Backbone as a ProteinNet text record, in pm:
[ID]
protein_1_A
[PRIMARY]
XXXXXXXXXXXXXXXXXXXXXXXXXXXXXXXXXXXXXXXXXXXXXXXXXXXXXXXXXXXXXXXXXXXXXXXXXXXXXXXXX
[TERTIARY]
-3304	-3182.2	-3061	-3052.8	-2939	-2948.2	-3070.8	-3087.3	-3036	-3065.4	-3016.2	-2864.7	-2810.1	-2665	-2596.9	-2657.1	-2600.7	-2604.8	-2715.7	-2725.9	-2625.3	-2604.8	-2504.2	-2363.6	-2335.6	-2205.5	-2183	-2284.4	-2272.4	-2259.3	-2328.5	-2314.3	-2173.9	-2115.4	-1978.4	-1879.5	-1898.9	-1811.4	-1825.7	-1948.4	-1970.4	-1900.7	-1908.3	-1840.1	-1689.3	-1635.5	-1490.8	-1448.9	-1526.2	-1493.2	-1503.9	-1602.1	-1614.7	-1497.4	-1454.8	-1339.8	-1212.8	-1194.1	-1076.9	-1081.6	-1199.6	-1212.6	-1184.1	-1232	-1208.3	-1062.5	-995.6	-855.9	-761.3	-806.6	-719.4	-776.6	-805.2	-863	-759.4	-632.9	-531.4	-525.8	-491.5	-489.5	-352	-352.8	-230	-241.2	-128.1	-126.9	-89.4	-179.5	-151	-90.4	23.4	89.6	96.9	76.8	83.1	226	320.5	460.6	547.6	664.1	757.5	809.8	856.2	904.4	1023.5	1103.4	1221.1	1184.2	1071.8	1032.8	940.5	869.3	768.6	822.9	944.3	992.1	1012.8	1044.9	1066.2	934.9	827.9	697.4	629.4	652.4	595.7	484.1	434.1	329.6	340.7	287.1	285.8	145.6	64	-72.5	-73.1	-139.4	-148.5	-287.9	-329.1	-463.2	-457.8	-495.7	-500.7	-632.3	-622	-739.4	-715.7	-822.4	-806.2	-751.4	-671.9	-606	-705.1	-817.9	-912.4	-973.8	-986.3	-1036.2	-935.9	-808.3	-705.1	-711.5	-726.2	-732.9	-854.3	-972.1	-1093.9	-1090.4	-1032	-1021.5	-930.4	-821.4	-731.2	-799.6	-876.3	-951	-1051.8	-1123.8	-1223.6	-1160.4	-1049.3	-980.7	-929.1	-876.8	-830.9	-943.5	-1058.4	-1174.1	-1220.6	-1226	-1268.9	-1173.1	-1043.7	-945.3	-963.1	-986.1	-1008.1	-1134	-1241.8	-1366.1	-1349.1	-1284.4	-1262.7	-1169.8	-1066.1	-972.4	-1045.6	-1127.6	-1201.2	-1303.1	-1367.9	-1464.7	-1395.5	-1277.1	-1201.9	-1151.3	-1112.7	-1062.1	-1171.4	-1294	-1404.5	-1474.7	-1416.3	-1479.1	-1504.1	-1406.5	-1421.2	-1533.1	-1544.4	-1648.4	-1786.1	-1800.7	-1928.9	-1961.5	-1861	-1887.2	-1926.9	-1870.8	-1911	-2047.8	-2086.5	-2218.8	-2323.6
5046.1	5124.7	5037.9	4921.7	4834.4	4773.4	4752.3	4698.7	4798.6	4924.5	5028.6	5039.5	5032.2	5038.7	4919.8	4802.3	4683.2	4696.4	4746.6	4766	4868.7	4975.1	5074.6	5014.2	4932.6	4868	4771.3	4691.2	4598.5	4673.4	4786.1	4868.3	4924.6	4967.2	5018.4	4909	4789.4	4677.4	4645.6	4648.4	4621.3	4725.7	4851.6	4957.3	4939.1	4900.9	4878.7	4761.1	4652	4535.8	4568.3	4647.7	4689.1	4776.6	4866.2	4952.3	4869.4	4769.6	4682.6	4604.2	4556.2	4480	4567.5	4690.1	4778.7	4822.5	4834.1	4876.8	4762.9	4638.1	4522.9	4434.8	4494	4419.3	4356	4383.5	4328	4175.5	4110.1	3964.4	3914.7	3818.4	3752.6	3604.8	3538	3395.8	3316.6	3229.6	3139.1	3011.9	2969.5	2847.7	2749.6	2622.7	2519	2495.4	2497.4	2471.6	2584.9	2607.9	2704.6	2656.4	2749.4	2715.6	2620.1	2623	2536.6	2391.6	2366.8	2230.7	2168.4	2247.9	2198.5	2099.2	2116.9	2017	1878.1	1870.3	1739.9	1666.3	1740.2	1679.2	1645.8	1727.2	1701.2	1795.2	1872.6	1969.3	2088.9	2198.4	2319.6	2378.8	2346.2	2394.6	2542.6	2624.3	2767.1	2815.5	2923.3	2976.7	3128.6	3200	3346.7	3391.3	3469.7	3520.2	3665.7	3741.8	3878.7	3877.1	3976.7	3981.7	3989.1	4058.8	4071.1	3935.7	3844.1	3710.4	3634.5	3653.7	3591	3647.4	3778.3	3842	3792.4	3793.5	3750.5	3601.9	3520.5	3377	3351.4	3426.5	3410.8	3452.1	3559.5	3601.5	3494.6	3440.3	3338.2	3211.8	3167.5	3048.3	3072.3	3190.2	3222.7	3221.6	3276.1	3273.3	3130.5	3048.6	2909.7	2831.6	2852.1	2785.4	2831	2959.6	3010.4	2955	2945.1	2889.1	2743.1	2665.5	2523.4	2508.1	2587.5	2581.1	2611.5	2714.2	2751	2643.6	2585	2478.9	2358.3	2322.9	2211.7	2246.2	2370.7	2411.4	2405.9	2435.5	2437.7	2303.6	2197.7	2066.4	2022.8	2041.8	2001.1	2077.9	2204.9	2285.8	2238.7	2206.4	2157.9	2020.5	1934.7	1799.3	1797.3	1886.7	1892.2	1956.7	2043.1	2106.4	2007.4
3725.6	3725.6	3687.5	3753.4	3725.4	3585.2	3538.1	3403.7	3300.1	3318.5	3229	3236.5	3355.7	3373.1	3305.5	3318.1	3254.5	3102.6	3048.5	2904.1	2853.5	2927.8	2889.6	2891.3	2991.2	3001.4	2884.3	2851.9	2739.9	2607.4	2593.9	2474	2461	2572.4	2572.3	2532.6	2586	2549.6	2400.8	2349.5	2207.5	2121.1	2159.4	2083.1	2084.6	2198.3	2209	2120.5	2122.3	2039.2	1890.4	1853.7	1713.5	1672.3	1761.1	1730.8	1714.4	1800.4	1789.1	1657.4	1621.1	1496.8	1375.3	1376.4	1262.4	1252.9	1366.6	1366	1327.3	1335.6	1309.7	1199.8	1085.6	974.4	883.6	904.1	814.2	827.7	717.8	714.1	757.5	848.1	892.6	858.5	850.2	817.5	942.2	983.6	1094.7	1037.5	1094.1	1049.3	1164.5	1132	1233.8	1280.5	1187.4	1217.9	1165	1226.7	1169.5	1033.7	952.1	817.9	820.5	926.7	935.3	962.1	1030.5	1068.2	963.5	889.1	794.1	691.7	634.4	536.4	596.9	724.9	788	809.4	832.1	855.3	723.2	622.5	491.9	452.2	544	509.5	603	554.2	635.4	626.2	723.2	725.8	760	679.1	707.1	670.6	736.4	717.5	727.6	622.8	631.5	697.1	803.7	876.2	914.5	936.5	986.5	1129.7	1161	1290.5	1405.5	1387.2	1498.5	1534.7	1438.2	1471.3	1558.6	1531.8	1614.2	1756.5	1767.9	1899.9	1977.1	1912.3	1980	2014.3	1927.7	1956	2075.5	2085.1	2200	2329.7	2325.3	2443.9	2483.4	2386.4	2413.6	2470.3	2413.7	2464	2605.6	2631.7	2766.1	2868	2830.7	2919.9	2946.1	2841.2	2859	2947.9	2929.8	3015.7	3160.2	3180.6	3315.9	3379.6	3302	3355.8	3394.5	3308.4	3337.9	3458.3	3464.2	3576.6	3707.5	3709.1	3829.6	3865.6	3765.8	3792.4	3855.4	3804.7	3863.1	4002.6	4024.6	4155.8	4261.7	4224.4	4319.8	4332.2	4281	4286.8	4430.6	4519	4658.6	4727.8	4697.3	4759	4713.7	4588.3	4536.4	4590.9	4605.1	4652.6	4800.1	4878.9	5020.3	5036.8	4947.2	4956.8	4912.9
[MASK]
+++++++++++++++++++++++++++++++++++++++++++++++++++++++++++++++++++++++++++++++++

């Protein structure tokens, strides 16, 4: 029962992620520096990517930061166990 419920939940999440990706297919340009600062540095690194990749990458980075933060926070609990 729970296996079926889990599969349905994962399928729903997959459908939502696909819908978000299809709705945000426009290309955006990621720049390392603002246009005002780039002449002083000498280069302006930029990369055109679809918007949904930016959204998914931000979600992934946020999750990774949260996992690492929680792992570091629970260090004392693990060391005493």
